[in-house]
C-alpha positions as CSV (number, residue, x, y, z in Angstrom):
1,M,121.7,82.0,84.3
2,D,119.3,81.9,87.3
3,T,118.6,78.2,87.7
4,D,116.6,78.9,90.9
5,L,113.7,79.9,88.7
6,L,113.8,76.5,87.0
7,P,112.0,73.3,88.3
8,R,114.1,70.4,89.5
9,Q,111.6,68.1,87.9
10,G,109.0,68.4,85.2
11,L,108.8,69.8,81.7
12,I,110.0,73.3,80.7
13,L,108.2,74.9,77.7
14,C,110.9,77.1,76.1
15,A,109.6,80.0,74.0
16,V,111.8,79.9,70.9
17,S,111.6,82.6,68.2
18,G,114.7,81.5,66.4
19,G,116.7,84.6,67.4
20,A,120.0,84.4,69.2
21,D,118.6,84.8,72.7
22,S,116.0,82.0,72.5
23,V,118.3,79.6,70.7
24,Y,120.9,80.2,73.5
25,L,118.3,79.5,76.2
26,L,117.1,76.3,74.5
27,R,120.7,75.1,74.1
28,R,121.7,75.9,77.7
29,L,118.6,74.2,79.1
30,L,119.4,71.0,77.1
31,D,123.1,71.2,78.2
32,M,122.0,71.3,81.9
33,G,119.8,68.2,81.5
34,Y,116.3,69.7,81.7
35,T,113.3,68.1,80.0
36,V,112.3,70.7,77.4
37,A,109.7,71.3,74.7
38,A,109.8,74.3,72.3
39,G,106.9,76.7,71.6
40,H,107.0,79.0,68.5
41,Y,104.4,81.6,67.7
42,N,104.2,82.9,64.1
43,H,102.6,86.4,64.4
44,G,101.7,86.5,60.7
45,L,103.3,90.0,60.4
46,R,106.4,89.4,58.3
47,G,105.2,87.2,55.5
48,D,107.9,84.8,54.1
49,E,110.4,85.9,56.7
50,A,108.1,84.7,59.6
51,D,107.5,81.4,57.8
52,R,111.3,81.1,57.4
53,D,111.8,81.6,61.1
54,E,109.2,78.9,62.0
55,A,110.8,76.4,59.6
56,F,114.2,77.2,61.1
57,V,113.0,76.5,64.7
58,R,111.2,73.3,63.5
59,A,114.4,72.0,61.9
60,L,116.6,73.0,64.9
61,C,114.3,71.2,67.3
62,R,114.3,68.1,65.0
63,D,118.2,68.2,65.0
64,W,118.3,68.6,68.8
65,G,115.6,66.1,69.6
66,V,113.2,68.7,71.1
67,P,109.4,68.4,70.8
68,F,108.2,71.3,68.8
69,Y,104.8,73.1,69.0
70,S,103.8,76.1,66.9
71,E,100.8,78.2,66.0
72,K,100.2,80.9,63.4
73,G,98.0,83.9,64.1
74,D,96.8,87.2,62.7
75,V,98.2,89.8,65.1
76,A,97.3,92.7,62.8
77,A,93.6,91.6,62.8
78,L,93.7,91.2,66.6
79,A,95.2,94.7,67.1
80,A,92.5,96.3,64.8
81,R,89.7,94.4,66.5
82,E,90.8,95.2,70.1
83,G,92.2,98.7,69.4
84,M,95.7,97.7,70.5
85,G,99.1,98.5,69.2
86,L,100.9,95.8,67.2
87,E,103.5,95.2,69.9
88,E,100.9,94.8,72.6
89,A,98.7,92.5,70.4
90,A,101.7,90.4,69.4
91,R,102.7,89.9,73.1
92,Q,99.1,89.0,74.1
93,A,98.7,86.5,71.3
94,R,102.1,84.9,71.9
95,Y,101.6,84.5,75.7
96,D,98.1,83.1,75.2
97,F,99.6,80.5,72.9
98,L,102.4,79.6,75.3
99,E,99.9,79.4,78.3
100,R,97.6,77.1,76.3
101,T,100.4,74.9,75.2
102,A,101.9,74.7,78.6
103,Q,98.5,73.8,80.1
104,A,98.0,71.0,77.5
105,L,101.5,69.6,78.0
106,G,101.4,69.9,81.8
107,A,104.6,72.0,81.7
108,A,105.9,73.2,85.1
109,V,107.1,76.6,83.7
110,I,107.3,78.6,80.5
111,A,110.8,79.9,80.1
112,T,111.4,83.1,78.0
113,A,114.8,84.4,76.8
114,H,114.7,88.0,78.1
115,T,118.2,89.2,78.8
116,A,119.9,91.9,81.0
117,D,119.8,94.2,77.9
118,D,116.1,93.7,77.4
119,N,115.6,94.5,81.1
120,A,117.6,97.7,80.8
121,E,115.7,98.8,77.7
122,T,112.3,98.1,79.4
123,L,113.3,100.2,82.5
124,L,114.3,103.1,80.2
125,L,111.1,102.9,78.2
126,H,109.0,103.0,81.3
127,L,111.0,105.9,82.7
128,A,110.6,107.9,79.5
129,R,106.8,107.3,79.4
130,G,106.3,108.0,83.1
131,T,106.0,105.3,85.7
132,G,106.3,104.4,89.4
133,L,108.3,101.8,91.2
134,K,106.5,99.0,89.5
135,G,107.5,100.1,86.1
136,L,111.1,100.9,87.2
137,G,111.3,97.3,88.4
138,G,111.7,96.3,84.8
139,I,110.9,92.8,83.7
140,P,109.9,90.5,86.6
141,P,111.9,87.3,86.8
142,K,108.7,85.3,87.5
143,R,105.1,85.9,86.7
144,G,102.7,83.0,87.3
145,R,104.0,80.1,85.2
146,I,106.4,82.3,83.2
147,V,110.1,82.5,84.3
148,R,112.9,84.5,82.8
149,P,116.2,82.9,83.9
150,M,118.4,85.0,81.5
151,L,118.0,88.4,83.1
152,D,121.6,88.2,84.4
153,V,122.9,87.3,80.9
154,T,124.0,90.0,78.5
155,R,123.4,90.0,74.7
156,G,127.1,90.0,74.2
157,E,127.5,86.8,76.2
158,V,124.7,85.2,74.2
159,E,126.4,86.0,70.9
160,A,129.8,84.9,72.2
161,F,128.4,81.5,73.3
162,L,126.7,80.8,70.0
163,H,129.7,81.8,68.0
164,S,132.0,79.5,70.1
165,R,129.7,76.6,69.5
166,D,129.0,77.5,65.8
167,I,125.2,77.5,66.5
168,R,123.1,79.3,63.9
169,Y,120.2,81.6,64.6
170,V,117.9,83.9,62.6
171,T,117.6,87.7,62.8
172,D,114.1,89.3,62.9
173,G,114.1,92.0,60.3
174,S,111.6,94.1,62.3
175,N,114.3,94.4,65.0
176,L,116.2,96.7,62.6
177,S,113.3,99.0,62.0
178,D,113.0,102.4,63.7
179,R,109.2,102.0,63.6
180,F,109.3,100.6,67.2
181,A,110.4,102.6,70.2
182,R,112.4,99.8,71.6
183,N,114.5,99.5,68.5
184,R,115.2,103.3,68.5
185,L,116.3,103.1,72.1
186,R,118.5,100.0,71.3
187,R,120.2,101.7,68.4
188,M,120.8,105.2,69.9
189,A,120.5,105.3,73.7
190,M,122.1,102.0,74.7
191,P,125.4,102.5,72.9
192,A,125.7,105.9,74.6
193,L,125.1,104.2,78.0
194,G,127.9,101.7,77.2
195,T,130.3,104.6,76.9
196,V,129.4,105.6,80.5
197,S,129.6,102.1,81.9
198,P,130.3,99.0,79.9
199,A,128.4,97.0,82.5
200,Y,125.4,99.2,82.4
201,A,122.9,96.4,81.7
202,R,123.8,94.4,84.8
203,A,124.0,97.6,86.9
204,M,120.5,98.6,85.8
205,G,119.3,95.1,86.5
206,R,120.5,95.3,90.1
207,T,118.7,98.7,90.4
208,A,115.5,97.2,89.1
209,A,115.8,94.3,91.5
210,L,116.1,96.7,94.5
211,L,113.1,98.7,93.3
212,R,111.0,95.5,92.9
213,E,111.8,94.8,96.6
214,D,110.7,98.3,97.6
215,E,107.5,97.9,95.5
216,A,106.7,94.5,97.1
217,F,107.1,96.1,100.6
218,L,104.8,99.0,99.8
219,E,102.2,96.7,98.2
220,G,102.3,94.5,101.3
221,L,101.4,97.6,103.4
222,A,98.6,98.4,101.0
223,R,97.2,94.9,101.3
224,D,97.4,95.2,105.1
225,L,95.3,98.4,104.9
226,I,92.8,96.6,102.8
227,R,92.6,93.6,105.1
228,E,92.1,95.9,108.1
229,H,89.7,98.5,106.6
230,G,88.2,96.8,103.5
231,D,85.5,94.3,102.7
232,G,86.2,93.6,99.1
233,M,84.0,96.2,97.6
234,S,84.9,99.2,99.8
235,L,87.5,100.8,102.0
236,D,87.1,103.0,105.1
237,A,87.5,106.4,103.6
238,A,89.1,108.0,106.7
239,A,91.7,105.2,107.0
240,L,92.5,105.5,103.3
241,T,92.9,109.3,103.5
242,A,95.1,109.0,106.6
243,A,97.5,106.5,104.9
244,P,100.7,107.8,103.2
245,W,100.4,108.3,99.5
246,P,102.6,105.3,98.6
247,V,100.3,103.1,100.5
248,A,96.9,104.7,99.7
249,S,97.6,104.9,96.0
250,R,98.5,101.2,95.8
251,A,95.4,100.3,97.9
252,V,93.2,102.2,95.3
253,R,94.9,100.4,92.4
254,I,94.4,97.0,94.1
255,M,90.8,97.6,94.9
256,A,90.1,98.9,91.4
257,G,91.6,95.6,90.0
258,R,93.4,97.4,87.1
259,E,96.3,99.7,86.3
260,L,95.3,103.3,87.0
261,G,97.1,106.4,86.0
262,Y,98.3,109.1,88.5
263,G,95.3,111.3,87.7
264,H,92.8,108.6,88.3
265,V,94.3,107.7,91.7
266,R,94.3,111.4,92.7
267,A,90.6,111.6,91.8
268,A,89.8,108.5,93.8
269,L,91.6,109.9,96.9
270,R,89.8,113.2,96.5
271,A,86.5,111.3,96.5
272,A,87.6,109.5,99.7
273,A,88.4,112.8,101.4
274,A,85.7,115.1,100.1
275,G,82.9,112.9,98.8
276,G,81.6,112.4,95.3
277,T,82.7,110.0,92.7
278,A,85.6,109.3,90.4
279,D,84.9,107.8,87.0
280,V,88.0,105.9,85.7
281,P,88.2,103.4,82.8
282,G,86.1,100.4,83.5
283,V,85.4,101.1,87.2
284,R,83.4,103.7,89.1
285,I,84.7,104.8,92.5
286,G,82.4,106.6,94.9
287,H,82.0,107.8,98.5
288,G,79.1,106.7,100.7
289,G,78.6,106.0,104.3
290,G,82.1,106.9,105.2
291,R,83.5,104.4,102.8
292,L,85.0,104.5,99.3
293,W,83.2,102.0,97.0
294,F,84.6,100.3,93.9
295,G,82.2,98.9,91.3
296,A,81.9,98.1,87.6
297,D,81.4,101.2,85.4
298,S,77.9,100.1,84.4
299,A,77.1,98.3,87.7
300,P,75.6,95.2,86.0
301,A,73.1,93.1,87.9
302,L,74.6,90.0,89.5
303,P,73.2,86.9,87.8
304,A,72.2,83.8,89.8
305,R,74.9,81.2,90.3
306,P,74.8,78.0,92.4
307,V,77.2,77.8,95.3
308,P,79.0,74.4,95.6
309,V,79.9,73.4,99.2
310,P,82.8,73.1,99.3
311,G,83.8,75.1,96.2
312,Q,84.5,78.5,94.7
313,V,82.5,80.9,92.5
314,A,83.8,83.9,90.6
315,L,81.7,87.0,90.7
316,P,83.3,89.3,88.1
317,E,80.4,91.8,88.1
318,A,81.3,92.5,91.8
319,G,85.0,92.0,91.5
320,L,84.8,89.2,94.1
321,V,85.3,85.5,94.5
322,L,83.2,83.4,96.8
323,R,84.6,80.5,98.7
324,A,82.5,78.0,100.5
325,E,83.6,75.3,103.1
326,K,81.9,72.8,105.3
327,F,83.2,71.9,108.8
328,T,82.1,69.1,111.0
329,D,81.7,71.4,114.0
330,G,81.5,75.1,114.8
331,A,85.0,75.5,116.2
332,Q,85.8,77.6,113.1
333,V,83.1,80.1,113.9
334,V,84.6,83.4,115.2
335,Y,82.0,86.0,114.2
336,N,79.7,87.0,111.5
337,S,80.9,90.0,109.5
338,Y,80.0,91.8,106.4
339,N,81.9,89.4,104.1
340,I,82.4,86.2,106.1
341,F,79.3,84.3,107.0
342,F,78.7,81.1,109.1
343,F,75.5,79.0,108.8
344,Q,74.2,76.1,110.8
345,Y,74.2,73.3,108.2
346,E,70.9,71.8,109.4
347,N,69.2,75.2,109.0
348,I,70.0,75.5,105.3
349,C,66.9,74.7,103.2
350,G,67.9,73.0,99.9
351,S,70.7,74.5,97.9
352,I,72.6,77.8,98.2
353,A,72.9,80.3,95.4
354,V,74.3,83.8,95.0
355,A,72.7,86.6,93.0
356,G,71.8,90.3,93.1
357,R,69.0,91.6,95.2
358,R,65.4,91.1,94.2
359,P,62.4,93.4,94.9
360,G,61.0,92.8,98.3
361,D,64.1,91.1,99.7
362,K,64.3,91.2,103.5
363,L,66.9,90.3,106.1
364,R,66.7,89.9,109.8
365,P,70.3,90.6,110.8
366,V,71.8,88.6,113.6
367,G,71.6,90.3,116.9
368,R,69.5,93.3,115.8
369,G,66.0,92.0,116.6
370,C,64.3,93.6,113.6
371,T,63.6,92.8,109.9
372,K,64.6,95.2,107.2
373,Q,64.3,95.5,103.5
374,V,67.7,94.8,101.8
375,R,67.5,98.0,99.9
376,R,67.3,100.0,103.2
377,L,70.1,98.0,104.8
378,L,72.4,98.8,101.8
379,A,71.4,102.5,102.0
380,E,72.2,102.5,105.7
381,R,75.6,101.0,104.9
382,G,76.2,103.8,102.5
383,V,76.4,101.6,99.4
384,P,75.9,104.0,96.4
385,A,72.7,103.5,94.4
386,W,74.7,102.7,91.2
387,L,76.4,99.8,93.0
388,R,73.5,98.1,94.8
389,D,72.4,95.8,91.9
390,S,75.8,94.1,91.9
391,V,75.9,93.5,95.7
392,P,75.9,89.7,96.3
393,V,72.9,88.2,98.1
394,L,73.1,84.6,99.4
395,R,69.9,82.6,99.3
396,D,68.6,79.1,100.0
397,D,65.2,77.7,99.1
398,A,63.6,79.5,102.0
399,G,64.9,83.0,101.3
400,V,67.8,85.3,102.0
401,L,70.7,84.0,104.1
402,A,73.0,86.9,104.0
403,V,73.8,90.2,102.1
404,Y,77.3,91.2,101.4
405,G,78.1,94.3,103.3
406,A,74.9,94.1,105.4
407,G,75.2,90.9,107.5
408,A,73.6,87.4,107.9
409,D,70.0,86.5,108.6
410,E,69.5,85.0,112.0
411,R,67.4,82.1,110.6
412,A,70.5,80.1,109.8
413,A,72.8,81.5,112.5
414,V,75.1,79.0,114.3
415,R,73.6,78.1,117.6
416,D,75.0,74.6,118.1
417,R,78.8,74.7,117.7
418,N,78.9,70.9,118.0
419,G,77.0,70.5,114.8
420,P,78.3,70.9,111.2
421,V,78.5,74.5,109.8
422,I,79.0,76.1,106.4
423,K,81.5,79.0,106.0
424,I,81.0,81.4,103.0
425,E,83.6,84.1,102.4
426,L,83.6,86.8,99.8
427,L,87.0,88.2,98.9
428,P,88.5,90.6,96.2
429,A,89.1,88.6,93.0
């Protein structure tokens, strides 16, 4: 078991279904001296059997002196309401419960009992359905607060341990049904792989780990491209087109803020090279002014939000987050750009807010010696018309301070670097 994923101090919330894998994990954590609580989610899908599992875990935790937390949901209703498959809805509901419980308890991590066999099955499922390196990386050992320390433990080792200690567990009847693709794979494909290599699960785990490293390297190159040629809402189209496909495709997915299929990425890169737009689920991607722009499908207007200094403001309509800081002097001032702005503190009138553009908004950009309407500045920058209402505009009580993608107004520009300054930065969410 990979103890490097486990905290040296603090509480571990262990996800316990009552099955062999999760009971093994709970017992091992206790044997190693960790402080553990158990979380059990009853999906409401298997009637009396699900209630039996919950009662079993409750009794087990009582016998082992483990704090027990549970919740019962209606996954079938969630799946129908959200248009999701049962497996996806069950997973979402379960992790939502675990995250809320961990937050309430102040748990350092949430430990789940995914094994080497689960990882191998996941890799094959992704391969069969079509995937890239990310999917072939299998189950990530760590994602946020969630850790999976058993990815190097096989299902056979789990069962042998429990048998040697005479530890009981329950069997989920749905795991025996061919209704789910994973069960069909487990029953038919995995035994065949075992005839090729008895150690196939660990071997596939090593392959997945290598592919995760390759994926991390390529994603790093994509983020470098975004840092050098992006401003949070757009990318330089020529730089994107010139980048190798493995880098450009990842940059498009990162900027879109969601998983995109191969065809959607191809459409976005065609728009970067030849102009036009690419409509993909939940986001519109369009060429303008030599840049590829990413915005919400319906381009909602950006509502007014106060800007705390210091503080942070989420701008989901624009796919951005705003961060504000105050410094005692202007040593931090490097330049004014299209997404990083510095203001002389004493030149700010009242409070600062961020919102979409208003009719008649004007800006006197630093160093240009002229005043222009914001709508004209955005047009000059090539911001597509469908995206302009979601472009952030910073204001104080006296008027416009800065326009994302167009620059800062000279009224509040930093002229005395010995005095206090405010830095406002807008970054991809």
